[in-house]
C-alpha positions as CSV (number, residue, x, y, z in Angstrom):
1,M,106.5,42.5,20.0
2,K,105.0,43.4,16.4
3,A,102.7,46.4,16.3
4,S,99.8,44.2,14.7
5,E,99.9,42.0,18.2
6,Y,99.6,45.4,20.1
7,R,96.6,46.8,17.7
8,E,95.2,43.8,19.4
9,M,95.2,44.8,22.7
10,N,92.8,47.2,24.3
11,P,93.6,50.4,25.3
12,E,94.1,49.6,29.3
13,E,96.4,46.4,28.3
14,L,98.5,48.8,26.2
15,I,98.7,51.4,28.7
16,D,99.6,48.6,31.3
17,E,102.2,46.7,28.9
18,M,103.8,50.6,28.4
19,D,104.4,50.8,31.9
20,V,105.9,47.3,32.3
21,L,108.3,48.8,29.4
22,R,108.9,52.0,30.8
23,R,109.8,49.9,34.1
24,R,112.1,47.6,32.0
25,L,113.9,50.5,30.2
26,F,114.6,52.0,33.8
27,E,116.6,48.8,34.9
28,I,118.2,48.2,31.3
29,R,119.5,52.0,31.5
30,T,120.6,51.2,35.1
31,Q,122.5,48.2,33.8
32,A,124.3,49.8,31.1
33,V,125.6,52.7,33.4
34,T,127.0,50.1,35.9
35,E,128.2,48.3,32.7
36,K,126.7,45.2,33.2
37,L,124.0,45.0,30.2
38,E,125.1,41.7,28.2
39,D,123.2,42.8,25.1
40,P,123.0,46.9,24.3
41,S,120.2,46.2,21.4
42,L,117.6,46.1,24.5
43,L,117.8,49.6,24.8
44,T,116.7,50.5,21.2
45,K,114.2,47.5,21.1
46,I,112.3,48.5,24.3
47,R,112.3,52.4,23.1
48,R,110.7,51.4,20.0
49,D,108.4,49.2,21.6
50,I,107.4,51.8,23.6
51,A,106.6,54.5,20.7
52,R,104.4,51.6,18.5
53,I,102.5,51.7,21.6
54,K,102.4,55.4,22.0
55,T,101.5,55.6,18.1
56,I,99.0,53.1,18.1
57,I,97.0,54.8,21.4
58,V,97.2,58.1,19.4
59,Q,95.8,56.4,16.1
60,N,92.9,54.8,18.1
61,E,92.1,58.3,20.0
62,T,91.5,59.8,16.6
63,A,89.8,56.9,15.1
64,E,87.3,57.3,17.9
65,A,87.2,61.3,17.8
66,A,86.2,60.8,14.0
67,S,83.6,58.1,14.6
């Protein structure tokens, strides 16, 4: 998902999405260990999506604090 799509979500949706991505990351790591992972780039993509969400959450918090 793109950062612009994450910015349109409210904070509760962002947290829910991050939880889903963390669970998915755990599943993919498990597959990687057992050598059943078909697309190794998924690890990087999901980690980056989690980082995007964390960044947007912090940006929203600082914008609220500045207001």
